[in-house]
Backbone as a printed PyTorch tensor [residue, N CA C, xyz], in Angstrom:
tensor([[[ 16.4990, -22.1660,   9.6470],
         [ 17.7180, -22.7660,   9.1170],
         [ 18.8950, -21.9430,   9.6150]],

        [[ 19.8860, -22.6230,  10.1370],
         [ 21.0420, -21.9370,  10.7090],
         [ 22.0370, -21.5230,   9.6280]],

        [[ 22.9270, -20.6050,  10.0100],
         [ 23.9700, -20.1480,   9.1000],
         [ 24.8810, -21.3140,   8.7100]],

        [[ 25.1580, -22.2060,   9.6640],
         [ 25.9990, -23.3700,   9.3850],
         [ 25.3600, -24.2460,   8.3050]],

        [[ 24.0580, -24.4630,   8.3890],
         [ 23.3680, -25.2770,   7.3920],
         [ 23.4100, -24.6090,   6.0120]],

        [[ 23.2880, -23.2870,   5.9870],
         [ 23.3400, -22.5540,   4.7210],
         [ 24.7330, -22.6690,   4.1070]],

        [[ 25.7760, -22.5370,   4.9470],
         [ 27.1460, -22.6840,   4.4540],
         [ 27.3730, -24.0880,   3.8970]],

        [[ 26.8200, -25.0990,   4.5640],
         [ 26.9590, -26.4720,   4.0740],
         [ 26.2910, -26.6270,   2.7070]],

        [[ 25.1490, -25.9700,   2.5210],
         [ 24.4780, -26.0050,   1.2250],
         [ 25.3290, -25.3400,   0.1500]],

        [[ 25.9930, -24.2340,   0.5110],
         [ 26.8770, -23.5560,  -0.4440],
         [ 28.0320, -24.4590,  -0.8550]],

        [[ 28.6110, -25.1650,   0.1200],
         [ 29.6980, -26.0900,  -0.1810],
         [ 29.1940, -27.1990,  -1.1010]],

        [[ 28.0120, -27.7060,  -0.8210],
         [ 27.4030, -28.7430,  -1.6500],
         [ 27.2150, -28.2510,  -3.0850]],

        [[ 26.7240, -27.0210,  -3.2350],
         [ 26.5620, -26.4350,  -4.5690],
         [ 27.8980, -26.3840,  -5.2870]],

        [[ 28.9130, -25.9170,  -4.5880],
         [ 30.2370, -25.7460,  -5.1900],
         [ 30.8390, -27.1000,  -5.5670]],

        [[ 30.7750, -28.0670,  -4.6660],
         [ 31.3850, -29.3680,  -4.9090],
         [ 30.7550, -30.0970,  -6.0920]],

        [[ 29.4620, -29.9110,  -6.2880],
         [ 28.7620, -30.6270,  -7.3510],
         [ 28.5010, -29.7610,  -8.5780]],

        [[ 29.0240, -28.5360,  -8.5700],
         [ 28.8820, -27.6620,  -9.7360],
         [ 27.4430, -27.2580, -10.0200]],

        [[ 26.6390, -27.1490,  -8.9790],
         [ 25.2310, -26.7840,  -9.1640],
         [ 25.0810, -25.2810,  -9.3840]],

        [[ 24.2120, -24.9040, -10.2950],
         [ 23.9410, -23.4970, -10.5400],
         [ 22.7570, -23.0230,  -9.7020]],

        [[ 21.9200, -23.9650,  -9.2590],
         [ 20.7370, -23.6010,  -8.4770],
         [ 20.4030, -24.7290,  -7.5210]],

        [[ 19.9190, -24.3490,  -6.3270],
         [ 19.5210, -25.3180,  -5.3180],
         [ 18.3350, -24.7430,  -4.5550]],

        [[ 17.3100, -25.5550,  -4.3610],
         [ 16.1370, -25.1160,  -3.6060],
         [ 15.8520, -26.1520,  -2.5200]],

        [[ 15.6770, -25.6630,  -1.2740],
         [ 15.4530, -26.5330,  -0.1210],
         [ 14.3020, -25.9710,   0.6900]],

        [[ 13.4490, -26.8670,   1.1980],
         [ 12.3650, -26.4370,   2.0870],
         [ 12.5050, -27.2060,   3.3890]],

        [[ 12.4900, -26.4480,   4.5120],
         [ 12.6450, -27.0620,   5.8270],
         [ 11.8360, -26.2640,   6.8400]],

        [[ 11.0060, -26.9330,   7.5900],
         [ 10.2030, -26.3150,   8.6490],
         [  9.4270, -25.0930,   8.1440]],

        [[  8.8400, -25.1920,   6.9640],
         [  8.0350, -24.1030,   6.4270],
         [  8.8370, -22.9630,   5.8220]],

        [[ 10.1420, -23.0680,   5.8240],
         [ 11.0080, -22.0460,   5.2470],
         [ 11.5860, -22.6030,   3.9570]],

        [[ 11.4300, -21.8440,   2.8790],
         [ 11.9360, -22.2700,   1.5820],
         [ 13.1160, -21.3900,   1.2230]],

        [[ 14.2440, -22.0340,   0.8560],
         [ 15.4430, -21.3050,   0.4670],
         [ 15.8320, -21.7440,  -0.9400]],

        [[ 16.0630, -20.7590,  -1.8040],
         [ 16.5360, -21.0350,  -3.1550],
         [ 17.8280, -20.2750,  -3.3630]],

        [[ 18.8800, -20.9840,  -3.7620],
         [ 20.1710, -20.3590,  -4.0280],
         [ 20.4840, -20.5630,  -5.5030]],

        [[ 20.8630, -19.4770,  -6.1690],
         [ 21.2620, -19.5630,  -7.5710],
         [ 22.5840, -18.8450,  -7.7480]],

        [[ 23.4160, -19.3990,  -8.6030],
         [ 24.7090, -18.7970,  -8.8910],
         [ 24.5490, -17.9600, -10.1530]],

        [[ 24.9630, -16.6910, -10.0680],
         [ 24.9040, -15.8660, -11.2690],
         [ 26.2530, -15.8870, -11.9630]],

        [[ 26.3780, -15.2230, -13.0870],
         [ 27.6060, -15.2620, -13.8740],
         [ 28.7890, -14.6330, -13.1700]],

        [[ 28.5600, -13.7860, -12.1970],
         [ 29.6440, -13.1290, -11.4810],
         [ 30.2900, -14.0140, -10.4290]],

        [[ 29.8860, -15.3000, -10.3460],
         [ 30.4970, -16.2040,  -9.3810],
         [ 29.9640, -16.0100,  -7.9720]],

        [[ 28.7760, -15.4360,  -7.8330],
         [ 28.1640, -15.2360,  -6.5270],
         [ 26.8460, -15.9960,  -6.5040]],

        [[ 26.4130, -16.3740,  -5.3210],
         [ 25.1240, -17.0400,  -5.1750],
         [ 24.1490, -16.0400,  -4.5810]],

        [[ 22.9180, -16.1820,  -4.9440],
         [ 21.8660, -15.3540,  -4.3670],
         [ 21.0210, -16.2580,  -3.4770]],

        [[ 20.9010, -15.8840,  -2.2260],
         [ 20.1100, -16.6390,  -1.2780],
         [ 18.7640, -15.9480,  -1.1540]],

        [[ 17.6980, -16.6740,  -1.4310],
         [ 16.3570, -16.1100,  -1.3440],
         [ 15.6040, -16.8880,  -0.2760]],

        [[ 15.2400, -16.1980,   0.8000],
         [ 14.4780, -16.8340,   1.8710],
         [ 13.0320, -16.3790,   1.7640]],

        [[ 12.1320, -17.3520,   1.7900],
         [ 10.7150, -17.0110,   1.7420],
         [ 10.0300, -17.5980,   2.9660]],

        [[  9.5130, -16.7490,   3.7750],
         [  8.7740, -17.1950,   4.9460],
         [  7.3940, -16.5720,   4.9020]],

        [[  6.8670, -16.2530,   6.0570],
         [  5.5520, -15.6240,   6.1320],
         [  5.5910, -14.2130,   5.5600]],

        [[  6.7310, -13.5340,   5.7130],
         [  6.8870, -12.1720,   5.2050],
         [  7.3410, -12.2180,   3.7540]],

        [[  7.7220, -11.0600,   3.2410],
         [  8.1950, -11.0020,   1.8690],
         [  9.6030, -11.5950,   1.7390]],

        [[ 10.0060, -11.9990,   0.5210],
         [ 11.3130, -12.6210,   0.3260],
         [ 12.4660, -11.6840,   0.6810]],

        [[ 13.5650, -12.2740,   1.0900],
         [ 14.7700, -11.5230,   1.3830],
         [ 15.8790, -12.1030,   0.5030]],

        [[ 16.5920, -11.2580,  -0.2460],
         [ 17.6450, -11.7050,  -1.1420],
         [ 18.9850, -11.2430,  -0.5900]],

        [[ 19.9180, -12.1840,  -0.4460],
         [ 21.2320, -11.8870,   0.1120],
         [ 22.2840, -12.4160,  -0.8580]],

        [[ 23.1840, -11.5520,  -1.3820],
         [ 24.2640, -12.0830,  -2.2230],
         [ 25.3200, -12.7590,  -1.3560]],

        [[ 25.7730, -13.9200,  -1.7940],
         [ 26.7590, -14.6930,  -1.0390],
         [ 27.9070, -15.0430,  -1.9680]],

        [[ 29.1630, -14.7420,  -1.5830],
         [ 30.2910, -15.0830,  -2.4570],
         [ 30.4980, -16.5860,  -2.5230]],

        [[ 30.8180, -17.0660,  -3.7010],
         [ 31.1460, -18.4700,  -3.9040],
         [ 32.5440, -18.5820,  -4.4610]],

        [[ 33.0310, -19.7760,  -4.4770],
         [ 34.3420, -20.0090,  -5.0590],
         [ 34.3060, -19.9100,  -6.5660]],

        [[ 35.4580, -20.0900,  -7.1680],
         [ 35.5480, -20.0510,  -8.6050],
         [ 34.7880, -21.2320,  -9.1770]],

        [[ 34.0900, -21.0510, -10.3160],
         [ 33.3540, -22.1580, -10.9110],
         [ 34.3010, -23.3030, -11.2320]],

        [[ 33.8750, -24.5080, -10.8960],
         [ 34.6450, -25.6910, -11.2210],
         [ 35.8310, -25.9620, -10.3020]],

        [[ 36.0470, -25.1500,  -9.2850],
         [ 37.1960, -25.3920,  -8.4080],
         [ 36.9000, -26.6180,  -7.5530]],

        [[ 37.8860, -27.4590,  -7.3820],
         [ 37.7110, -28.6530,  -6.5540],
         [ 38.5710, -28.4750,  -5.3180]],

        [[ 39.1920, -29.5140,  -4.8880],
         [ 40.0100, -29.4020,  -3.6820],
         [ 41.4220, -28.9210,  -3.9880]],

        [[ 41.6810, -28.5050,  -5.2020],
         [ 42.9960, -27.9460,  -5.5390],
         [ 43.0110, -26.5110,  -5.0310]],

        [[ 43.9030, -26.1930,  -4.1310],
         [ 43.9670, -24.8510,  -3.5550],
         [ 44.5290, -23.8770,  -4.5700]],

        [[ 44.0450, -22.6470,  -4.5500],
         [ 44.6220, -21.6290,  -5.4200],
         [ 45.6360, -20.8250,  -4.6350]],

        [[ 46.6200, -20.3210,  -5.3240],
         [ 47.6770, -19.5580,  -4.6910],
         [ 47.5470, -18.1000,  -5.0790]],

        [[ 47.7000, -17.2240,  -4.1310],
         [ 47.6170, -15.7910,  -4.3930],
         [ 48.8910, -15.1310,  -3.9120]],

        [[ 49.3750, -14.1820,  -4.6900],
         [ 50.5890, -13.4710,  -4.3110],
         [ 50.3060, -12.6080,  -3.0820]],

        [[ 51.2030, -12.6240,  -2.1370],
         [ 51.0700, -11.8010,  -0.9390],
         [ 51.5570, -10.3880,  -1.2440]],

        [[ 51.3060,  -9.4320,  -0.3740],
         [ 51.7390,  -8.0600,  -0.5890],
         [ 53.2380,  -7.9630,  -0.8640]],

        [[ 53.6810,  -6.7900,  -1.2530],
         [ 55.0330,  -6.5500,  -1.7100],
         [ 56.1170,  -6.9320,  -0.7060]],

        [[ 55.7500,  -7.2770,   0.5380],
         [ 56.7390,  -7.6410,   1.5460],
         [ 57.7030,  -8.7080,   1.0260]],

        [[ 57.2200,  -9.6210,   0.2270],
         [ 58.0650, -10.6490,  -0.3740],
         [ 57.4380, -11.0430,  -1.7010]],

        [[ 58.0560, -10.6130,  -2.7690],
         [ 57.4960, -10.8340,  -4.0990],
         [ 57.4330, -12.3100,  -4.4700]],

        [[ 58.2570, -13.1550,  -3.8490],
         [ 58.2720, -14.5690,  -4.2020],
         [ 57.5650, -15.4590,  -3.1760]],

        [[ 56.7780, -14.8570,  -2.2570],
         [ 56.0150, -15.6150,  -1.2650],
         [ 54.5370, -15.5800,  -1.6500]],

        [[ 53.9440, -16.7720,  -1.7080],
         [ 52.5520, -16.8970,  -2.1090],
         [ 51.7340, -17.5130,  -0.9820]],

        [[ 50.4640, -17.1660,  -0.9260],
         [ 49.5480, -17.7540,   0.0470],
         [ 48.7700, -18.8650,  -0.6440]],

        [[ 48.7430, -20.0290,  -0.0410],
         [ 47.8910, -21.1140,  -0.5120],
         [ 46.5920, -20.9420,   0.2360]],

        [[ 45.5010, -20.7440,  -0.5020],
         [ 44.2070, -20.4280,   0.1080],
         [ 43.2420, -21.6030,   0.0350]],

        [[ 42.3130, -21.6130,   0.9580],
         [ 41.3200, -22.6810,   1.0230],
         [ 40.2830, -22.5290,  -0.0920]],

        [[ 40.0080, -23.6060,  -0.8120],
         [ 38.9840, -23.5530,  -1.8590],
         [ 37.5820, -23.8200,  -1.3230]],

        [[ 37.4540, -23.9830,   0.0180],
         [ 36.1480, -24.3300,   0.5740],
         [ 36.0730, -23.9910,   2.0640]],

        [[ 34.8880, -24.0930,   2.5920],
         [ 34.6270, -23.9410,   4.0230],
         [ 34.7440, -25.3240,   4.6500]],

        [[ 35.3830, -25.4260,   5.8020],
         [ 35.4880, -26.7220,   6.4490],
         [ 36.3720, -26.6820,   7.6720]],

        [[ 36.9710, -27.8270,   7.9920],
         [ 37.8610, -27.9600,   9.1380],
         [ 39.2450, -28.3470,   8.6380]],

        [[ 40.2570, -27.6080,   9.0970],
         [ 41.6510, -27.8040,   8.6790],
         [ 42.2900, -28.9310,   9.4770]],

        [[ 42.9160, -29.8670,   8.7750],
         [ 43.6980, -30.9210,   9.4230],
         [ 45.0840, -30.9360,   8.7880]],

        [[ 46.1210, -30.8110,   9.6060],
         [ 47.4930, -30.7370,   9.1290],
         [ 48.0640, -32.1120,   8.7820]],

        [[ 47.4900, -33.1760,   9.3400],
         [ 48.0220, -34.5270,   9.1440],
         [ 46.8900, -35.4860,   8.7720]],

        [[ 47.2490, -36.6520,   8.2110],
         [ 46.2130, -37.6200,   7.8450],
         [ 45.4940, -38.2230,   9.0520]],

        [[ 46.1790, -38.2570,  10.2070],
         [ 45.5440, -38.6990,  11.4560],
         [ 46.3150, -38.0790,  12.6160]],

        [[ 45.7120, -38.0330,  13.8060],
         [ 46.3500, -37.3660,  14.9450],
         [ 47.7110, -37.9360,  15.3440]],

        [[ 47.9500, -39.2180,  15.0660],
         [ 49.2110, -39.8370,  15.4730],
         [ 50.2850, -39.8110,  14.3800]],

        [[ 50.0170, -39.1100,  13.2810],
         [ 50.9900, -39.0160,  12.1920],
         [ 51.5220, -37.5910,  12.0640]],

        [[ 52.7120, -37.4370,  11.4790],
         [ 53.2810, -36.0930,  11.3160],
         [ 52.4880, -35.2730,  10.2980]],

        [[ 52.5740, -33.9420,  10.3660],
         [ 51.8430, -33.0940,   9.4170],
         [ 52.3660, -33.2790,   7.9910]],

        [[ 51.4860, -33.0360,   7.0330],
         [ 51.8740, -33.1060,   5.6220],
         [ 52.9710, -32.0860,   5.3150]],

        [[ 52.8120, -30.8680,   5.8410],
         [ 53.7580, -29.7850,   5.5440],
         [ 54.0690, -29.0250,   6.8230]],

        [[ 55.3410, -28.6710,   6.9890],
         [ 55.7450, -27.8780,   8.1460],
         [ 56.7150, -26.8000,   7.6950]],

        [[ 56.9400, -25.8150,   8.5460],
         [ 57.8130, -24.6850,   8.2180],
         [ 59.2120, -25.2030,   7.8760]],

        [[ 59.7450, -24.6910,   6.7590],
         [ 61.0740, -25.0750,   6.3020],
         [ 61.0780, -26.2500,   5.3470]],

        [[ 59.9360, -26.9130,   5.2060],
         [ 59.8530, -28.0870,   4.3400],
         [ 59.7740, -27.6900,   2.8660]],

        [[ 60.5180, -28.3910,   2.0220],
         [ 60.4530, -28.1950,   0.5740],
         [ 59.2210, -28.9230,   0.0610]],

        [[ 58.4450, -28.2480,  -0.7890],
         [ 57.2570, -28.8450,  -1.4000],
         [ 57.3390, -28.6500,  -2.9090]],

        [[ 56.6460, -29.5210,  -3.6220],
         [ 56.6120, -29.3730,  -5.0710],
         [ 55.1640, -29.4210,  -5.5510]],

        [[ 54.9690, -29.0330,  -6.7810],
         [ 53.6360, -29.0160,  -7.3890],
         [ 52.9880, -30.3880,  -7.2290]],

        [[ 51.7970, -30.4220,  -6.6500],
         [ 51.0640, -31.6680,  -6.4600],
         [ 51.2100, -32.2940,  -5.0910]],

        [[ 52.1400, -31.7910,  -4.2580],
         [ 52.2920, -32.3160,  -2.8940],
         [ 51.0800, -31.9310,  -2.0490]],

        [[ 50.6170, -32.8640,  -1.2210],
         [ 49.5080, -32.5850,  -0.3020],
         [ 50.0410, -31.7310,   0.8420]],

        [[ 49.3440, -30.6290,   1.1250],
         [ 49.7340, -29.7350,   2.2180],
         [ 48.9020, -29.9680,   3.4730]],

        [[ 47.6150, -30.3220,   3.2830],
         [ 46.7050, -30.5200,   4.4100],
         [ 45.4380, -31.1810,   3.9050]],

        [[ 44.5090, -31.3820,   4.8170],
         [ 43.1790, -31.8990,   4.4830],
         [ 42.1650, -30.8940,   5.0170]],

        [[ 41.1210, -30.6510,   4.2310],
         [ 39.9920, -29.8630,   4.7260],
         [ 38.7710, -30.7690,   4.6840]],

        [[ 38.1720, -30.9450,   5.8570],
         [ 36.9620, -31.7470,   5.9510],
         [ 35.7640, -30.8400,   5.7000]],

        [[ 34.9560, -31.2140,   4.7420],
         [ 33.7370, -30.4630,   4.4320],
         [ 32.6100, -31.4690,   4.2470]],

        [[ 31.5920, -31.3620,   5.0510],
         [ 30.4240, -32.2370,   5.0010],
         [ 30.8370, -33.7140,   5.0640]],

        [[ 31.7490, -34.0240,   5.9800],
         [ 32.2490, -35.3710,   6.2630],
         [ 33.0560, -35.9620,   5.1040]],

        [[ 33.4830, -35.1120,   4.1730],
         [ 34.3750, -35.5400,   3.0950],
         [ 35.7530, -34.9540,   3.3560]],

        [[ 36.7850, -35.7690,   3.1970],
         [ 38.1590, -35.3240,   3.3900],
         [ 38.7290, -34.9000,   2.0380]],

        [[ 39.0860, -33.6210,   1.9200],
         [ 39.5960, -33.0610,   0.6730],
         [ 41.0690, -32.7140,   0.8330]],

        [[ 41.9160, -33.3520,   0.0200],
         [ 43.3470, -33.0510,   0.0600],
         [ 43.5950, -31.7170,  -0.6260]],

        [[ 44.3360, -30.8460,   0.0320],
         [ 44.7140, -29.5580,  -0.5490],
         [ 46.1580, -29.7000,  -1.0200]],

        [[ 46.3510, -29.4810,  -2.3170],
         [ 47.6630, -29.7070,  -2.9190],
         [ 48.3380, -28.3900,  -3.2830]],

        [[ 49.6560, -28.4180,  -3.2340],
         [ 50.4570, -27.2620,  -3.6010],
         [ 50.4690, -27.1210,  -5.1190]],

        [[ 50.5210, -25.8940,  -5.6030],
         [ 50.5220, -25.6400,  -7.0420],
         [ 51.8530, -25.0790,  -7.5280]],

        [[ 52.8950, -25.1990,  -6.7010],
         [ 54.2060, -24.6650,  -7.0880],
         [ 55.2890, -25.4090,  -6.3230]],

        [[ 56.5140, -25.2040,  -6.7520],
         [ 57.6550, -25.7530,  -6.0340],
         [ 58.2230, -24.6470,  -5.1570]],

        [[ 58.4950, -24.9610,  -3.9060],
         [ 59.0110, -23.9500,  -3.0020],
         [ 59.2370, -24.4890,  -1.6050]],

        [[ 59.2910, -23.5570,  -0.6470],
         [ 59.5320, -23.8840,   0.7530],
         [ 58.4120, -23.2810,   1.5980]],

        [[ 57.8530, -24.0790,   2.4930],
         [ 56.8130, -23.5850,   3.3970],
         [ 57.4650, -22.6320,   4.3860]],

        [[ 56.9870, -21.3750,   4.4180],
         [ 57.5580, -20.4020,   5.3510],
         [ 56.6490, -20.1460,   6.5450]],

        [[ 55.3550, -20.5010,   6.4020],
         [ 54.4420, -20.3110,   7.5320],
         [ 53.2020, -21.1770,   7.3630]],

        [[ 52.7690, -21.8110,   8.4620],
         [ 51.4990, -22.5330,   8.5260],
         [ 50.5700, -21.6250,   9.3100]],

        [[ 49.4740, -21.1960,   8.7000],
         [ 48.6430, -20.1440,   9.2780],
         [ 47.4970, -20.6480,  10.1620]],

        [[ 47.2630, -21.9560,  10.2050],
         [ 46.1650, -22.5040,  11.0020],
         [ 46.6580, -23.6130,  11.9110]],

        [[ 45.8850, -23.8770,  12.9560],
         [ 46.1670, -24.9800,  13.8700],
         [ 45.2640, -26.1510,  13.5020]],

        [[ 45.7190, -27.3320,  13.8200],
         [ 44.9480, -28.5370,  13.5420],
         [ 43.5610, -28.4660,  14.1760]],

        [[ 42.5320, -28.8010,  13.3980],
         [ 41.1580, -28.8030,  13.8900],
         [ 40.4670, -27.4590,  13.8260]],

        [[ 41.1430, -26.4400,  13.3340],
         [ 40.5760, -25.0950,  13.2710],
         [ 39.6150, -24.9710,  12.0840]],

        [[ 38.5390, -24.2210,  12.2750],
         [ 37.5960, -23.9580,  11.1890],
         [ 38.2520, -23.0380,  10.1640]],

        [[ 37.9450, -23.2770,   8.8950],
         [ 38.5210, -22.4790,   7.8200],
         [ 37.4030, -22.0010,   6.9030]],

        [[ 37.5290, -20.7820,   6.4350],
         [ 36.5530, -20.1830,   5.5310],
         [ 37.0560, -20.2620,   4.0970]],

        [[ 36.1600, -20.0820,   3.1620],
         [ 36.5340, -20.0440,   1.7520],
         [ 37.5370, -18.9130,   1.5150]],

        [[ 38.5750, -19.1790,   0.7590],
         [ 39.5800, -18.2040,   0.3460],
         [ 40.4780, -17.7370,   1.4950]],

        [[ 40.4250, -18.4080,   2.6360],
         [ 41.2810, -18.0580,   3.7720],
         [ 42.6800, -18.6280,   3.5320]],

        [[ 43.7320, -17.8220,   3.7380],
         [ 45.0900, -18.3390,   3.5790],
         [ 45.3780, -19.4710,   4.5680]],

        [[ 46.0220, -20.5400,   4.0610],
         [ 46.3690, -21.7020,   4.8730],
         [ 47.8710, -21.7730,   5.1390]],

        [[ 48.6420, -21.5020,   4.1010],
         [ 50.1080, -21.5860,   4.1550],
         [ 50.7020, -20.4230,   3.3870]],

        [[ 51.9420, -20.0690,   3.7610],
         [ 52.7610, -19.1630,   2.9460],
         [ 53.8890, -20.0130,   2.3970]],

        [[ 54.0700, -19.9440,   1.0760],
         [ 55.0980, -20.7340,   0.4070],
         [ 55.9960, -19.8000,  -0.3870]],

        [[ 57.2970, -19.9260,  -0.1550],
         [ 58.2730, -19.1280,  -0.9100],
         [ 58.6330, -19.9310,  -2.1490]],

        [[ 58.3370, -19.3370,  -3.2970],
         [ 58.5700, -20.0060,  -4.5670],
         [ 60.0580, -20.1020,  -4.8550]],

        [[ 60.4940, -21.3060,  -5.3050],
         [ 61.9090, -21.5190,  -5.6740],
         [ 62.1710, -20.9910,  -7.0830]]])
């Protein structure tokens, strides 16, 4: 089982609020369980003894609503909008349309900033504050990891 397939399983667990998932493929059995600390434990069982790997997961119950984190002291009123999932970043609803958010644009709570495609599902990432976009940190079609900053927004 590839790392990409394992990441897809983690996204599936997160999206459906699963606490445990067990999959068997090509003689390899993988069981993932989420513990109370918000981490998943990946247990691989093959011909040898089991191997346990802790894997960070998102916050329990988080959906496609992006969380905002304060950036370092460089600007006390600038926040990073972070990805709530692993997937592919899309700045616009389609290639022939303008981006949802661009530098200098005023945004308000609930405005769509981008789309993240995860397992062929399009997830709208919404802003959680009113402010101005000061930086777009990814290019269209770029892969994005969980908790990776997507935008910098200066709070009004």
